Structure formats: structure tokens, C-alpha cells
N, C-alpha and C positions, 0 to 999 in steps of 0.2 A: 066834703074832706073826711079821707081816712082817719078814724081814731086809733090806729096803732099801725103797726107794723108787722109784716110778716116774714119771718127769717128763714134763710135755707142755707144750710152747711155742705159744701161738696166736698166730699170726702171717698173720691174713686183714685187718687195718686198710688203710685209706687214708690217713689222718693229713691229712685235707683241712686242719686248722688251722694246719697249717706248709707251707702253699703260698706262694709257688710253688716251695718245693724239694721236698715231698713232694707226688707227683701218682701217679695211679692204675698206671703202668705201671711207677711206681718209689717205692714208697711208705715214709714214714719209716724203717720197720725195716731198711731197706737201706742206710740213709746213716749215714756216720760222723759223729755231730753233736758229738764231744767230742776226736777227734784219737786214738782208742784202739781203732779197728774199728768196722764196724756194729753198730747197737743187737743184730740179730741175733745176730750172732757173737758178741758181749760173754755175751748172755743164755745162749747154748750155753757159753762158756767158765764163766761161774759157775755151771751145773750140774754141769759137769762136775770143779768143786772140791770136792764133798761132801766132806768128812772122815771120813764114815760108810762108804766104799766106792764104787762105781760104780752110778749111776743110771742104767737106759736112758732116752734121751731120745727122743721123737717130736715131730717140728714137722708142727701142723696147719697148712698154708697153700693159698693159691690155686694151682691147677692151671696158672694163666696165669703164675704165677711159679716153675714148676717148673724151667726149666734155671737159673733165677738160685739157687733153693735148691740143686740137685744139685750146681752149680760151686762156689758162694762156701761154703755151710754143711758139706756131707756130708764135704769133706776133715778138717773140723776132728775128725772122730771121734762118734758118738752112742751109745756104748757098748751097741751090741747094738740100738738103737732105730733107726728110719727115718722119713723123712717120709711124710706122711699128706696127700694133695692133695683138696680139695674143688674141684669143678667148678664151683660156684657159691655166693657166700657167703650161710650161713645164720645168721648170728649166733653169739653165744655158748652158747646153749643147744644148738643142735647138735654143736656143736665139743666139749662138752664131754659129752655123750651118745656120741661115736664117739671119744673119749678111756676114757671107762669100758668102753665095750664091748671096745676093744683091750685094756685093762688085763685085763681078766676073760679076754679069749681067751687072754693069753701068761703070766699071770701070777697069775692066780685072783681071785675075788671078795673075799679078804681083803688084798690087795694096797694099799699106801698110794699114793694117786695126787696128783700135787702137779702144780698148773696155772697156769702163769705167762704173763703177757703176754710180747711180743717185744721190745717200744720202752720200757722203762721205765728210768730211771737209780736205779741203788742202789750205796751207798758202798762196800761191801765185801764178799767174797763170804764171808769169815770170818761177820761180822755177821748176812748174808742167812741163813746155813746154822743159825746159834745160834738165830735168831728161827724157822725152820722147826722144828728139833729141839724148840723150846718147844712147839708144837702137837701134836706128833707123839702124845704118849699120850692126848691128847684124842680126837683123830681115829681111833685103834686102837680106843677106846670106843664109837665110831659117832656120833661127832659131826662134823659138818661145820665144818672149821676155816677163820676168814676172817683176813687180816692188816690191822690199820688203823694207820694214820700219824697220831701226834699232831700236829695242825694249828699250822701257827707262824702263820699269817694268816687271814682270810675269806676262801676262795676259790672262786668261782662256778663252775669249770670241774669239779670232783670231784663224786663221788658220796661220801655219810657213812654212817657207821655208830654208830648209836646202842647204848650199852651199859648195863646195869643194875649188877650185881654184878660185884667181880672177887675171883678167888682163884688164887692161885699164879700169877699172870701172866697167868692167862686168864679173859676176861670173857665172860658172858652178854649175847648180842646182843637187843635188843628191836624194832629195825627197821632198815630199810635205807632211806636218802632219794636221791632221785637230786638232780642239780646243783641247787642253790637258789639264788634273788636273793639280791642282797649284804647286805640285813637281815637277811634268815633266815640267811645264812651267818656273819654277826657273832656272832647270840644262841647259833648252834650251839659256836662258838670261846669264848665267853665262859662257857659251861653247864659247860665239863669234860667232858661225856658224850658228844661226838661225836667222831668219827676220819674221817679220808679212807679212803675205801675204796681198797686197793692192787690189788684185781682179782686176788689171789692166794688160792688153795684149795686144800687139803689134805683128804682123805677116803679112807675104803676106799671102794674099787670099788661093793663090795656095796651100801656105805650110800648112793651116787648113784645107783644102780641102783632100788633101792626108793625113794626119792624122787622120780625121774622117773616110775616107773611108778605112784605116788601122784597125783601132781601134775599131770604132762603125760602120762599114756598115750600120745596123739597123737604126740606128739617121738620118744618111745623106739619106739614100735613102727614107726615110718618110720626112724629111723636104724638099727634093727635089720638093715629089709630092705635097707638101701644098705650097710650093712659086710657083710652077708651075700654082696651081689654085687660086692663092691669086686675088684678086678684088681690083683696083686702082682708087681711083677717088681724086677730090683735096683734100681732107681731108686727105689724107694717104692711107697707101697699108692695106688690110685686110684679114688674112689669115683664110684660110676655117675651119670651127669647125670641119667636118668630117675627113680630112687629118691632121690636127695639133694635133687633140687630138689622133692619132695613135701613135706619136712620142714618145718613151720611155722619160721618166721623170727622170733625174738624170744632176748631176753638171757638169760642163767643167771640174774640177778637176779630178772628177773620171773618166769620158769618155775618157779623151786626157792626161791630163797634167800628172798623175801619171804612164802612161805609155810610152809615146812619149820619144824620144831621143832629145840630142841638145836642150833643155830648157835653157836658158840663163836668168840670174837674173840682173837688174841694181839697185843699189841702192838709194832711192828716195833722192834728195835735200832737199825737200818741208817737211813741217811739216803735219802730216796726222793723224786724227781721223775719225772711219767711225759710229761715233755718233749713236752707237749700243745698248747704255745703257745710264740710268739717270748718271752713275759715268763717261761717257766719255764726256757727255755734260756738268756736273761740272768742268772738267778739261780744255774742250776745249771755255769754255765763260767766258767772263770778269767778274771779281769777286770783292767785295767789300772789304774793309779792313782786314775784318774779314772771307775772303776767302767765302763768301755766293753770289752765284748769284740768282739774285731774279728777275722775270719775272711776270709782269702783277701788280696786286694790292695788293700788300704785305707789311704787318707790322711785322717786326721779331724782337725780343727781346734775348739778350744772346746766340745768336746762332753762329754757327762757321763751316766752311765748309760745307754748306747744299746748296742742289739746290732746290730753292722753286719756284713754276711756278704755276700762277691761270688764268682760263680764266671765264671770267664774273662774278666773285665775288670775295668779299674780303676775303683776307686767313692771318690770325694771327699764328704765330708760337711763342714759347717761349722756351729758353733754349736747343733747339736740337743741336747734334753734329754730324757732318758727315752723315747726313739723307737727303733724297730725298723725298719731300712733293709736289704732284702735284694733282691740283684738276679741273676738268673740269665740266660741268654744269651737270653732270648726275654720275661722279665717284671720290673718291679721292683717291689716291695711297700714302700711308706710308711706306717707310725702309728705314734701313741704305744704303747707298751708297753702299758699300760694296758688299752687296747682291742684288742690283740692275738689275743683269742679272737674277736673278730668276722670274722676274715679269713674263717671259715666262708660267712659271707653273701656276699662277695665272690665264693668261689666258686659257690656256687650261681646268683648272678646271671650268670657267665661261662657257667655252664651252661645256664642257660636260653638264651642266645643262640648258644649253639652254638661257644664259644671252645674250640679244641684243646689251648690251655695248659694246661688242669687236665687233660687226658687222658696226654699222651705228655711226655717229657722230649727237650728240644731239645739237640742236641751240644754242648759246648764248643769245639768245634774246627770250626765252620761255615764253609763256604766264603762268604766276601764278594764275591768277585767275579761279578757275572750274566754269564752269556753264556760262561764260562769252557770249556765241553766245545764251543761252536759249530763251531769249525774240525774238531773230531774226527767230530762229528754231520755235517756237511755233507759230509766225505768220504766216511763209511760210505754215505749214503744216495745222493748222485749220481754217486760213484765205484766203490762196490763192490757195493750192493746192487741199486740199480736196472737196471744193466746186468745182474746175473746173471739177474734173474727176469723180465727182458723177454725172454730166450734161453734158458734152461737151463729157465725155469720155464713156456714156452710149449709147449703140443702143437701140433706143426708137420703131424704126422700124419692125427690126428682131429678136431682144434680143440678150442678153450677152454685153460684151463691146467690143469698137473700138480698133483695134491691135493696131493703131498710130495714132497721129495726126499731123498736119502740125502746123508751128509756128503761124499760126493764129487760133488754135484750132479748126480747122474743120478736121471730121474724113476722112481720106486718103482712106479709102474701103478696105484696105488689108483683105487677109484670116485671119481667127482668130484662132492662135492655142490654143489647150489645156492648156498648160502650162500659157499662159497670163490670160485667162480666171478664171483659178484657183488662179493666184496672186490676181488678180483683187478682188476676194471674200476675199481670206486673208486680203489684205488691208483694207477693208473696216470693218472687222471683228476687227481686231487689232485696229483700230481708235476707235470704238465703246467701247473694252476694256479700252481704255485710256482715256474714257470721252468725245468725239466727240458725239456732240448734231444734226449732219445732219443724214438722212433717212439711217441710217445703215441697218437695218430689212428688208426694202424695197429693199433696194440694194442685200442682201444677198439672198432674194427670187428670185429676178430678174434673179441673177448670176447662182445660182443652178439649178433653173427652166429650165435654158437655156440649160446649159450642161446635165441635165438629160435627157431631150427631145431629144437632136441632139446628144449629144458626146458620147453617150453608145455604146460599142461596143457589137458582138451579144454574147460574150462570158463572159460579167458582167464587162469587162475592158472599158478603155477610147479610142477615136481616137485622132490619133496626131492633125487634122488640119480640120476646118470645112471652109465651103464658108460665105461670109458675110450674106449670108440669111439661115446660118443654116444645110445645106447640106453637107455632108462629103467631104472632099478634098484628105484627106489622111488618109485611116483607120487604119493605124500602130498603133499597142499597144506598145508607148514607156515608159521605166520604168522611163524617166526623167519625164513626163509628170503624170504619177501615184505617183511619189512623191511631186509633187506639189499641184495634187488634194489631196492627204491627208492630206496635212499640211493645206490646206485651210480647209477642212472639220473639222479638230481638233478645229480651232478657230470658225469655224460657230458654232460646237457642244457648245462650250463655251458660246456662245452666245445664246444658245437656241434655234438654230434652228431645227424643228421638222423631217428634213431629214438626217440632216449631218451623224448621227451615224448608220443610215441603210445604207447608200450609202458606209462610209468609212468600214463598215464589207463587204460589196460586193466586195470592191476593194483590201483588204487584203485577200479575198479569192481568188481572179483572180492572185495577185501577188505570193501568195504560191503555186496555181498550174499551171502557165504558164510562169512566170517571174525567176522562182528559177534555178540557176546555182547549181546543184547538187554536182558537183566535189568540189566546194570551197566555198558553202555558199554565193555566190554573187548573182548577179543579170545579168541577160541578158538583153541586149539593149532592144528588142523585142520577142518574142516568135522564139523559133530557131535559135536566133541570136549567135552563139557557137563561131564564127569565130575572134571578134574582142570585148574588153570590154573598158569601161571607167570610170575614178574613179568619174566623177563630177555627175551623177546619184546616185553613192552610197552616196555621201557626203548629195545629197539632201533628199535622204531615211533617212540618221541619223538625218536630220534635223526633218524632218516629225515625227520620232518615238520617239524623245527627246520631239516634242511637246506634243504627245498623252500621253506620262508619265508624263509630269510637269503638264499636266490639270486635268488627272486621277487619276494618282499615281499608275496605274497598271503598275504591274514591268515585266509584260508579253513584255509590248513594249520596256523597257529597255534592255531585252535580246535580241529582235530585232536589237537594235542599238548595242550591244556589238559584234554582228556577223561582223557589218562593222567596228568596230574599231578593229577586229582582221586581217581585210582585210587591212586597213591602216597599222598596225604594219609589217606587213608579206610582203606586196607589193607595197603599195602606196608610201611608205615614203622612202628616201634614205638619208641613214643615214652621207654617206660622204659628201653629197652636201646641206642638209638639205630643200631638194626640193620634191616637190609631183609629182610622176609620173601621166601622164594624158591618155596616151593612150597605151593600151595592146594587144599582141596576143591572140589566142584562150587558151594559156596556162597561161595565166596572166604573160608573159614577155615583158617588155618594147619594143614597137616597136624599129625597127632599125632606125638609120639615124636622120632626124630633127623632126621626129615623136616622137623617143624618148628622145629628149633633150628637148622638147616642156614643158614649165613649165608657169603656169598662176598664177602671184603675188596676184590677186583678189581670187583665190582659195585657196591661203596660209592665206589670211586672214580669209576666211569663214571658214577652217578647223580649225584654232587658236580659234576661237569662241565655234565651237562646239565642240571640244576637252575639253576646260574647262567646259563646260554646263555637258559633260559626266563625265568628271571628278568629278565635284560637285556632280553629281546625284547617281554615282556608289562607290565613295572612291577610285577610280584610281587614285591616286595623281600621279603616274609618267607618266599621259599624258601631265601635265601642263607643264613640259620642252620640249616635243615635240613641243606644242604648242608654246613656246616661240621661239624654232626654227625656226618654219616655219614664224612665224610673222618678226623675225629679218631677215631672209632668204630673204624676200620679201622687206623689207625696204632695206636692204643693196644691193640688187642686179637688184631689180625690178622696181627701180624708174627712172623717167625721171628727171635729176637733175635740169634742166632747170626749170620745173614747180613743181616738186615735187609730180607730179601726177604717179601713177603706170601705168605701161604699159601692153598693153593685154597680151604679152606674152614675155619671153626671154628663153635662153638657161640655163642649170643647173647652168653656172657659171657666169650669168647675161647678156649675150650677148643679146641684143633687138633683137626679132623675127619678132613682130607687135609692131610699135612703136605708135600707136594711143593710148591716154587714155580714156577709157569710164569712164560712170559716176558710174557704179555698183561698180567695183573695190575699189572706192575711199569710197563707203557706208561701204564696208565690212572691209577696215581698221579702220571705225570707231569703228564698231562693236568688233573686235579683240582688238584694246588697251583698249576699254572699260571693254572687258572681263577678259583682264591678268592684269588690273590696281587693285592693293590690296589683291592679293592672294600669295603675298611672293616675287615678283620681283621689278623692279625700278617703281619708281612714275609716272607712265603713263597719269596723268591727264592734263600735258601740252601737251602731243602727241594727247591727244583727241580733245583738242580746234584746235590744229594746221590743224588737219586732217578736221575738220569741216569745217575750215575755207577754206582750200583749196578746199573743195568741192563746197563752195557758191562760193569762188572767180573764178574758171572755168568753174564751169558746171550750178549752178543756177543764180547767178546773171546778167549772160548776156544775160539769155532768157527771152522771155516774162513773166508776171506773172502767175504762178500757172505751168509754164513748166520748162523742162532743155536743156541743151545744152548737148547730149549724147556722142558726140565725141570732141575731142581736137587733134590737131596733134602734132608733136614733138616739135614744135616751139611755142607752147600754142595758136594757132591761131583755131577757131572753125571750125569743119570739119563734121557736123549733118546738115542733108537735112530734119528730121523729129524727131518726139517725140515718141519713141517705149514705150508702155505701160507697157512692162513685166518691166520696170526698176521702176515702181511707188512702186512694190514689197519692192526693196533694201532699196529705199529711206526712206518709211513708215517705216519699220524694223530699220534701222541705226537709225534715228533722234528719234524715238519713245524710244529707248534704251540709246541715249543720254540724252531725259528727264529722263526718269527712274533714269540711273547712276547719271545725276547731280544734282536729286530731294533727293539722296540717298537712293534709293530703290533698295534693293539686288536682290530679287526674283523676274526674270523676267516675270514669269507666276505664280501668286501669289493665282488663283483662280482654284479650281479642282473640277473634277465632282465625284460623288460617284463610288466607284472600282464596283459595280455590275454594272450600266450601261456600263462602259467601258468595262467590260467583253463580252459583245452581239458584239461590233466592233471588238474584237479582238478574237472571238472564233475560229478561223480556225488555230491560231497558239498556242492557250492555251489548 
């Protein structure tokens, strides 16, 4: 006989029925809903209160919430258990299979396993354990034991258990029924044979293993493979993405409980509420004499039986009855409490339109003064950074610009990439457009003259890399580099450079001749490179085409951009996860394994701002929801919660792959928020200010004047050894657009070149 129980807490849900409080990045189990700690913490404390001794406690949670679990829950003590992190949600059958495997691995197949949800309200710890103990002997005999709650009213939000005979407080289960309609629920309550399903299970590990092997061997075998490949460290057990994602996604009720024999039910002696709706919170929370539950800064007059909750603002309510009113910093929900189950429909509608309020939780101390960073940004750009890079960043010996500087502002002598040379030209051109009084014209002459003398390929394109003295180091004609050159030449042309238009025309000719992927109207990485594709060069081509269109008004550039948009719709954007695919095979299918899961939050931000720009230029308004989805996906799944900075890369479900936070994604977050603000979505002005603040807090302020700390590790420590010049382009673009936004300028490229001149550069396409 086992002498103790091994406990597992399932903590992978989102709790969308409690929106706007519960969100994807901060689901309801992490909230304090009753004033006594988070639901997850209370569940841990309840399990630790077992009067029979110590039960090892394991938390099965999403890896995207790992930092939260480790910081908030692990200090409570888990009696020798540990967190188990899922890289992707696969429903409760997978979680129970992993719990069973862990119990067998550490405690043997005879171990009694208790599986509980993380977010239910249970009256007392003593009554909870009395109920569990009542089912212990039955579970030891080989039954799977479930726990039923005697219903107090017809409830359509719960699953039901039907029982036949009862003996010794344990009843035989005849069937499980999912959430019924109201008429069916009324019949269930009247019959006396139906109980609410509390979602709590007690079984011998060997019993559940045998049931899964019998009824769903595919789930069991896939879970075994994932468990065998798991990585364990001091913070917990991490299940591998590639194996865990292969487990079929279904509930344990469908997989086992509805098919297994010898299922027994113990009637719970404790009061229970799954806190799955605002009505359930109204019923479970302390109320005033009028039956109102009030949480936060509330003034209520003539209200009766209402649930009123506010975060960070005064909420006043008059003359409401049987209503739920919930206010967060960025959303307000109002409904009759009897309809509060339908909030899930609201969430579904918001997600369809790409609203980010379902994905991430807005800060309660949001900045409300738009433009509060203007003086600091202007000073850093015009008085510190541009003066430094227009002098120390220029190679006055060999020509061009230095690839990187040390933190003493001395050049490091690294090979000069074409994309960096082009981006420096672009940055000085944009600075001139925004009124910089420095030597922009001579810098444009210097940079364009250098790449024109040393960087041309024999076919009219541009080489990838030059030695410091201008000799060719890598002659590859890279699509990424050509997009950067086109962007630079567009702004140089606006500034009046005499050679920019001619060079742009030759560049377009080369792209059309040598970099076209005729099968799908995209671009090859290099001429003849048909085995692999990347979305990133296409994004930068889109950026260049939009710049030429904005500067000239010539619609041929917009037609070029439209071809990239078609690729985005058909291949780059994943509708299910709201993420952007980066790497493809020759058939434009995402690569297998980690390469296919690789997504970069910074590119999500870049695409978001470009999609808005194309939408405004073309009238394709349906692109704005795509932009919102990319932005919200990056905010919800791509940020280091300790610093608020975007990771380098994450999987489609938000598991970090590259935990370093570079400066350029933070710049692109500023641009994306600025682009999305004021076009029909939420007010993002506080987000814009917060993004600029983080950029300065982590990347700019710790560095010497005019420089930046490009790399920050996951704990917020500087990890940079040099200052790459290629980031100058991101910083100048983002901060100039911030100045434009906060000055009330709507059109980011107000000056246009006559169409007759633009036609020369675009002749190969037009």
C-alpha cells in the first residue's frame, strides 16, 4: 500500500471567461480573486496541508509562464516536487499522462496520484482532504476516483457526472456529460443523480497508465517519448517542443474517463466553485448588505447584487442590478451576471479582429503624458549620437563607415557589410530630412561614393562584404543587402543626391533579372539560391518599395510591395498562432524542427508597422488586423517579463529560443506601437512612452554618450562587447518616428519627388 499521495497541479489554462482580468500572459490562476493570494498559491498551500504527511507537489504549467511560476510559487516549497513545463498546450490528457509518467519514474506504479486544477475555490483545507481520504481505499483497489459536487442550481458552465448506486459514500459512475443547455441542466438537478464535475482525479499511477495504453496508446506513447527527452535543471523539468507538440490534444475526459470501466465518484464535503465566470465570483465573494461585491476603487449607488471590480481607476456605478462591471487600465466589461458566461464570445470576436487586449495585460501605472520622452530623445539623437557617428563612425582613411565601434568610440577594424554602409547612408539622410544641421550632404557623398566605387558586382548588383580598405571580401549578391541599398538610395534621392536615382534604377534592374523567384514572385536569397527562403529579406524589400512609393508617389512601387504582401498572406503569417514564419524550403514550406518554430518578436514588430503603412497607401484595410495580431503576439509571447524587453527569438507558443534582448527589436516595438496608435484600436500612447523608456533604461543609458548597449541577457545584465553600426538605422528610424508621432505629424514621408523622375528608377518594372 502506498504511504503517501503524489500531487499534481494542472496550471495551463487561460481563463478567458474572466476577461478582461484574465489574459493569455496573466491567466486567472495567477490572480488574487478573493484577497488571500493567487489561486495557484492557494492550491499549493491546500495540498501542503495534508494531515497524513507530506505530499510531493508537481506543477504542470506552460513554459511561457516559467518565470512567474519559479518566482511566485516555488518559494512556497513543493515538498520535493518541482514544476514541469509544457512548451505548448496539449489539453488535460497530455498533462495527466505526464503526471503519471513522473509518478511512476520517482514513486513507482503503485503510487497514488492526485490531480487537481490550479484555479478552483475550495472552502477549507480540512474538508478537502477529508474528501480525498474518502476515495483513497477505492483508488488503491484500482479504480479511478473522481469527485462530484452536489449541484445547487442548474449550471450550464460545468460538466456533469451521472451516478448509479452508492455505497459507503462512493458511487459508481455511469457517464460523464459535457456542459448542457439550461433545460437539460434543470433536468439533471431535479433527478438527484447528477453532480458537477470538480475536475479532480485520484488513481494509482499504474491504473492510469493501463487506461491510456488501452484507450489512447497514441497519447501515451507520444508522452513517453517527450518525457524521456525532457531536460531537467534546478528550476524544473522542461518537456521538449518537438516531441510534446506531437501528443494529440484532447481532454482526459474524452480520452479515458468516458471509456474506462470502474470509475468511482466521491461526493465532496467541501464547498466548491471553479470561479469560471463573473457570476461565480459574485456567488463566492464576500458581499455587502445589498449583495454587491466591490473590489478596488468603487463608488456604487442604488446597486443590487452586482460584481464591481476596478484596477487602477475610479469606477462609479448607479442603479445597476445583477450586473458585472469590470474595469482594467485598457478595457471595461459590462454585462448582466446571468450572461457573463458569454464573455468568451467577446474574446473570440476581439481575437478575430486582432485586438491585443486578449493577449497581454496593460500596466496599472501607465504613462499618460504623450511625448514625455521628447526632450531626452531629441538631445540624444541630435546632440550626442549623430555628432559621434558622423565623426568617429566615418572611415576617413579608406572610405565608407566603420562596421562597429568599441565603447571607447574607436573603430574595431571589422569587414564592412554592404547593409551597414547602406543603413548609415539612410540614417544620415533621414536626419537631414528631420532638420539635422550636421554635414549630411557630405556624408551622403562619402558613403554613396564608397559603395559605388568598391561595392558593385559585375552584373550591376552589390556585393555582400568589403574589407576595411574596400577590397571585396564576399562577392555574394544578397537580397537583404539590395533591399538596404534601395532604402538608402530612396532617402538620398529625396535629399537631392545626384547619383541616387541612377543607382536605384540599376539596382531594380539587377533584382528583376537575377533575384526573382519566378515560381512565386518572391526573391531568391542570392542568384541561383533556390533551396531555402527567408521572410526577412522580403520584409526589407517591402520597406524599400514603400519608401520609394512614399517619396515619389509612383504606384509601380506599390505594385512591387503588393507582391510581398501576397507572400505574407499566403506563406509568412500563421493564422493559428499569429506568428511569422522565418525559414522556408525551396517550396515555401516552413522548415521542420526548431527552424520551423523559430519566430522573432522584433520582426513581428517590423511587419506590423509596414503592414499599417501599406494599408494606408493601398486602402487594403484588412491588413490592420494582421498588424495588430503580430504586435499582440510579440507582446504576449515574446517578452522577457523580468525586463520587459523582447527576446531574440521564441517558438510559436512563446518558449524562448534566444534569450538575449538586442536593441533593435525594442526600436521596432516603438515603431509598431506608433503605427497602430490612432487607427481604430486601443490607445497605445502609453505603450509608446513605455517602449521608449525601456529602450533608454536598458540599452542607451548604461552606455557611453552617443553609443548603446546592444545586448542584454535574460537577467538584465549587459552582454555587449561592441557597438554595431547596423543598429544606428533602427535607432534613428524609431526615435525620429517617435518625435514625428508626438509632434502630431501623421505622414511619415511628407516630401515627394515628381513621378516623371521616379519612372526612371522604376523603368525595369513599369
